[in-house]
C-alpha positions in Angstrom: 32.0 -29.0 14.7 29.7 -26.1 14.6 26.0 -26.6 13.9 24.9 -25.7 10.2 23.9 -22.3 9.4 20.6 -21.3 7.6 19.9 -18.1 5.6 16.6 -16.6 5.5 15.4 -14.2 2.8 12.2 -12.0 3.1 10.9 -9.4 0.7 7.6 -8.1 2.0 4.7 -6.2 1.0 6.3 -2.9 1.8 8.9 -3.5 -0.9 11.5 -1.4 1.0 14.3 -4.1 0.8 15.4 -7.6 0.9 16.1 -8.7 4.5 18.7 -11.5 4.8 19.8 -13.2 7.9 22.3 -16.1 9.0 21.2 -18.1 11.9 21.7 -21.2 13.8 18.9 -23.3 15.4 21.1 -25.9 17.4 21.7 -26.1 20.2 19.6 -23.0 20.6 18.6 -20.1 18.3 21.5 -17.7 17.4 21.4 -14.7 15.0 24.7 -14.7 13.4 24.6 -11.9 10.8 22.1 -9.7 9.0 22.0 -7.8 5.7 19.5 -5.4 4.0 19.7 -5.3 0.2 18.0 -2.2 -1.3 15.6 -3.0 -4.2 16.6 -0.7 -7.0 14.0 1.8 -8.1 13.5 0.4 -11.5 12.8 -3.1 -10.0 10.5 -1.5 -7.5 8.5 0.1 -10.2 8.2 -3.2 -12.1 7.0 -5.0 -9.0 4.3 -2.4 -8.4 3.3 -2.8 -12.0 2.8 -6.5 -11.6 0.5 -6.0 -8.5 -2.5 -5.1 -10.7 -3.7 -6.8 -14.0 -2.0 -5.4 -17.1 -0.9 -6.1 -20.6 1.8 -8.8 -21.5 1.8 -10.0 -17.9 3.4 -13.3 -18.5 6.3 -11.9 -20.3 6.9 -9.2 -17.6 6.5 -11.6 -14.7 8.9 -14.2 -16.4 11.6 -11.5 -16.7 11.0 -10.0 -13.4 11.1 -13.5 -11.6 14.7 -14.1 -13.0 15.8 -10.6 -12.1 14.5 -10.9 -8.5 16.1 -14.4 -8.3 19.4 -12.7 -9.1 18.8 -9.8 -6.6 18.1 -12.4 -3.9 21.2 -14.2 -4.7 23.2 -10.9 -4.4 21.7 -10.4 -1.0 22.9 -13.7 0.1 26.5 -13.3 -1.3 26.6 -9.9 0.3 25.7 -11.3 3.6 28.3 -13.9 3.2 30.9 -11.4 2.3 30.2 -9.0 5.2 30.0 -11.9 7.8 32.9 -13.9 6.6 30.6 -17.1 6.4 31.8 -19.5 3.8 29.1 -21.0 1.4 29.8 -24.6 2.5 28.9 -23.6 6.0 25.3 -22.9 5.0 23.0 -25.8 4.9 20.2 -24.0 3.1 18.7 -20.7 2.1 14.9 -20.2 2.8 13.5 -17.7 0.4 10.0 -16.3 0.8 10.1 -14.6 -2.6 8.1 -11.5 -3.6 4.4 -11.8 -3.3 2.6 -10.8 -6.7 -0.8 -12.2 -5.9 -2.3 -13.5 -2.6 -5.9 -14.8 -3.4 -6.8 -17.3 -0.5 -10.5 -17.0 -1.6 -9.5 -18.5 -5.0 -7.0 -20.9 -3.5 -3.9 -19.5 -5.0 -1.0 -17.5 -4.1 2.2 -16.5 -6.2 5.5 -15.5 -5.0 8.5 -14.8 -7.5 12.2 -14.6 -7.3 13.5 -17.8 -9.2 15.0 -20.2 -6.6 16.9 -22.0 -9.4 18.8 -18.7 -9.9 19.4 -18.3 -6.2 20.9 -21.9 -5.9 22.8 -21.6 -9.1 24.4 -18.2 -8.2 25.2 -19.1 -4.5 25.8 -22.9 -4.8 23.7 -23.3 -1.8 20.5 -25.5 -1.5 17.4 -23.2 -1.6 14.1 -23.8 -0.2 11.3 -21.7 -1.6 7.5 -21.8 -2.6 6.4 -22.2 1.0 2.8 -21.1 0.8 1.2 -23.2 -1.8 1.4 -26.7 -0.1 -0.6 -25.3 2.8 -3.1 -24.0 0.3 -3.2 -27.4 -1.5 -4.2 -28.7 2.0 -7.2 -26.3 2.3 -5.3 -23.6 4.1 -4.8 -19.8 3.4 -1.1 -20.3 3.0 -0.7 -17.5 5.5 0.5 -16.4 8.0 3.4 -18.8 8.4 5.5 -16.8 10.9 3.3 -18.0 13.8 4.9 -21.3 13.7 8.3 -19.8 14.2 7.1 -17.6 16.9 5.8 -20.6 18.7 9.1 -22.3 18.5 11.2 -19.4 19.7 9.0 -17.1 21.9 6.5 -19.2 23.8 6.5 -18.8 27.6 5.0 -21.1 30.2 4.7 -18.0 32.6 2.9 -15.5 30.4 0.4 -15.2 27.6 2.2 -13.6 24.7 1.1 -11.7 21.6 3.6 -11.2 18.7 2.3 -8.5 16.3 4.2 -8.3 13.0 3.5 -5.0 11.3 4.9 -5.2 7.8 2.8 -4.1 4.7 0.1 -6.2 6.3 -0.2 -6.8 10.1 -0.6 -10.2 11.7 -1.0 -11.6 15.1 0.5 -14.7 16.9 -1.4 -15.6 20.1 0.8 -17.7 22.4 -1.1 -19.1 25.4 1.0 -19.7 28.6 -1.1 -23.1 28.7 1.0 -25.0 26.2 -1.9 -27.4 25.8 -3.7 -24.6 23.9 -3.0 -24.3 20.1 -1.0 -21.5 18.6 -3.4 -19.0 17.0 -2.6 -16.4 14.3 -4.1 -14.5 11.4 -3.8 -11.2 9.4 -5.6 -8.4 11.2 -5.6 -6.1 8.0 -3.2 -3.3 6.9 0.0 -2.7 8.6 2.2 0.0 6.8 0.8 -0.5 3.2 -1.9 2.1 3.0 0.1 4.7 4.9 3.2 4.1 2.7 1.0 4.3 -0.5 -0.7 7.6 0.7 2.5 9.4 1.6 4.0 8.2 -1.8 1.0 9.7 -3.6 1.1 13.1 -1.8 4.8 13.5 -0.9 6.6 11.1 -3.1 8.1 9.5 0.2 8.4 5.8 0.6 7.2 5.8 4.1 6.0 8.2 7.0 9.0 8.5 9.1 8.1 7.7 12.7 4.5 8.6 11.8 5.3 12.3 11.8 2.9 13.3 9.0 0.1 11.2 10.5 0.7 12.8 13.9 0.3 16.3 12.4 -3.2 15.5 11.2 -6.5 14.5 12.7 -8.4 11.3 12.2 -11.7 11.5 10.2 -14.3 9.6 12.2 -16.7 8.9 9.3 -13.8 7.7 7.1 -12.6 5.3 9.9 -16.0 4.0 10.6 -16.6 3.2 6.9 -13.2 1.6 6.6 -13.8 -0.6 9.8 -17.1 -1.7 8.3 -15.2 -3.8 5.8 -16.4 -7.3 6.3 -12.8 -8.6 6.6 -12.4 -7.1 10.0 -15.3 -8.9 11.5 -14.6 -12.3 9.7 -13.4 -15.1 12.1 -9.9 -16.8 11.5 -8.3 -18.3 9.6 -8.0 -15.4 7.4 -5.2 -13.6 5.5 -5.2 -10.6 3.2 -3.0 -8.5 0.9 -2.7 -5.6 -1.6 -5.6 -7.2 -3.4 -7.9 -5.8 -0.7 -5.9 -2.9 0.9 -4.6 -0.6 -1.7 -4.5 3.0 -2.6 -7.5 2.6 -5.0 -9.5 1.2 -2.0 -8.5 4.4 0.0 -9.5 6.8 -2.7 -12.9 5.0 -3.1 -13.6 5.2 0.7 -12.6 8.9 0.6 -15.0 9.7 -2.2 -17.9 8.4 -0.3 -17.6 11.2 2.2 -19.8 14.4 1.8 -16.5 16.3 1.6 -13.1 15.4 0.8 -10.7 15.7 3.9 -7.2 16.9 3.8 -4.6 14.4 2.8 -2.9 14.7 6.0 -6.1 13.8 7.9 -6.5 10.8 5.7 -2.9 9.7 6.7 -4.0 10.1 10.5 -7.0 7.9 9.7 -5.0 5.2 8.0 -2.8 4.9 11.1 -5.9 4.7 13.3 -7.2 2.0 11.1 -4.0 -0.1 11.5 -3.8 0.5 15.2 -7.5 -0.2 16.0 -7.8 -3.2 13.9 -4.7 -4.8 15.6 -5.9 -3.8 19.2 -9.4 -4.9 18.5 -8.1 -8.3 17.4 -6.0 -8.7 20.5 -8.9 -7.8 22.7 -11.1 -10.4 21.1 -8.9 -13.1 22.9 -9.4 -14.1 26.4 -5.8 -13.3 27.6 -4.5 -12.8 31.1 -2.2 -9.8 31.2 -0.5 -10.7 28.0 3.0 -9.5 26.9 2.7 -7.9 23.6 5.7 -7.6 21.3 5.8 -5.7 18.1 8.1 -6.6 15.0 8.4 -5.6 11.5 8.8 -2.1 10.0 5.7 -0.8 11.9 7.7 -1.0 15.2 9.7 1.8 14.3 6.6 4.1 13.8 6.6 5.9 17.1 3.0 7.5 16.5 1.7 4.0 15.9 3.6 2.4 18.7 1.9 5.1 21.0 -1.5 4.6 19.7 -1.3 0.9 20.2 0.0 1.5 23.9 -3.1 3.8 24.5 -5.5 1.4 23.0 -4.1 -1.6 24.8 -3.7 -0.1 28.2 -3.1 -1.4 30.9 -1.0 -4.0 29.0 2.7 -3.4 28.2 3.5 -3.0 24.5 7.3 -3.7 23.8 9.2 -4.9 20.6 10.9 -8.3 19.9 14.2 -6.9 21.0 13.0 -7.5 24.5 12.8 -11.1 23.4 16.4 -11.1 22.0 15.6 -10.7 18.3 15.7 -7.3 16.4 12.2 -6.6 15.1 13.7 -6.1 11.5 14.8 -9.7 11.3 12.0 -11.7 12.6 10.4 -12.6 9.3 13.7 -13.5 7.5 14.6 -15.7 10.4 11.3 -17.4 10.2 12.1 -18.4 6.6 15.3 -19.7 7.5 13.5 -21.7 10.2 11.1 -23.0 7.6 14.0 -24.1 5.4 15.4 -25.9 8.4 12.2 -27.5 9.1 11.8 -28.7 5.4 15.3 -30.2 5.2 14.7 -32.0 8.4 11.2 -33.3 7.0 9.2 -31.5 9.5 6.0 -29.6 9.2 6.2 -25.8 8.8 2.5 -24.8 9.1 0.1 -24.7 12.0 -3.4 -25.9 10.9 -5.1 -23.9 13.6 -3.6 -20.8 12.0 -3.9 -21.3 8.3 -6.9 -23.5 8.2 -5.1 -26.4 6.5 -6.4 -30.0 6.9 -3.3 -31.0 8.9 0.5 -30.4 9.3 2.5 -30.3 6.1 6.2 -29.9 5.2 6.4 -26.6 3.3 8.5 -25.6 0.3 10.2 -27.1 -2.6 14.0 -28.0 -2.6 16.4 -26.7 -5.2 19.6 -28.3 -4.6 22.9 -26.4 -4.4 26.2 -27.4 -5.9 
């Protein structure tokens, strides 16, 4: 009999789509199928409207929670249809949900996309709300992917760094010395500022391959002011989100300059901010010729890739494809793994990463039919 299948769902800060994967973890990791479910423009607008305080928030949040639950369920059903997997072959769905607030300094985080709807519409047991148990134990609730990276990608021969560049960017530091703990934390913005800036000026959802940024010149004074933000010099554990890094913050930083730079030069600066904050974080660790692997949407930004390669010379910068897992599916696979861990009554967090008081099983279980 084949080992059970787990489905992972991830809707990240970039709001570009819902990523769905079907995987097995026994006898070894296997990516069986993947699917990307577009987020309709109307829902995208409503998610963005929830990211900042506004009127009638509870009513809007409640309705969006249900609608996103239905969209996540649709992503699962489409994945099953495309792959020919029967629902009764799936042990559980791990759903991250859509983050609406992440406020570790206030000890709360909120992801929506009602798992009751997912379980009801698919008939499959669903595990969700992964972050709050870690927060209850004194942690940041993020990042959670380093635990998965440690399980799948650790090497006894080489130090490795996994860099996930989604809306935000985070690192996983995996020492070749397996007696050393896993380390991981958010480094700052990934794609979120570049995406919001090009949306503002060109009504495009992202800067394809970093072409717009590549046509501009970074503004040294703006970059220096941005890097002076205390978050970048804080010691881990640390995590962040749109609450700190958003288009309003960019406009505030631009207004502090003696003269307003061209929009394209701001875009070039935002790309450098992402690259430098990632590279500086990696270089802060005592690593011996590490292997560096990128995943997430930022791995498709050629300009960003080249900038990281320049900043991290002589170290090699590759993508998680070289480790056998497409960069687009790493986070979704991680939440399938977290569901697998929860159903097997195993921890899903790493205290050294999140700052929690200890190892904890993560997530609430919503039983299927």
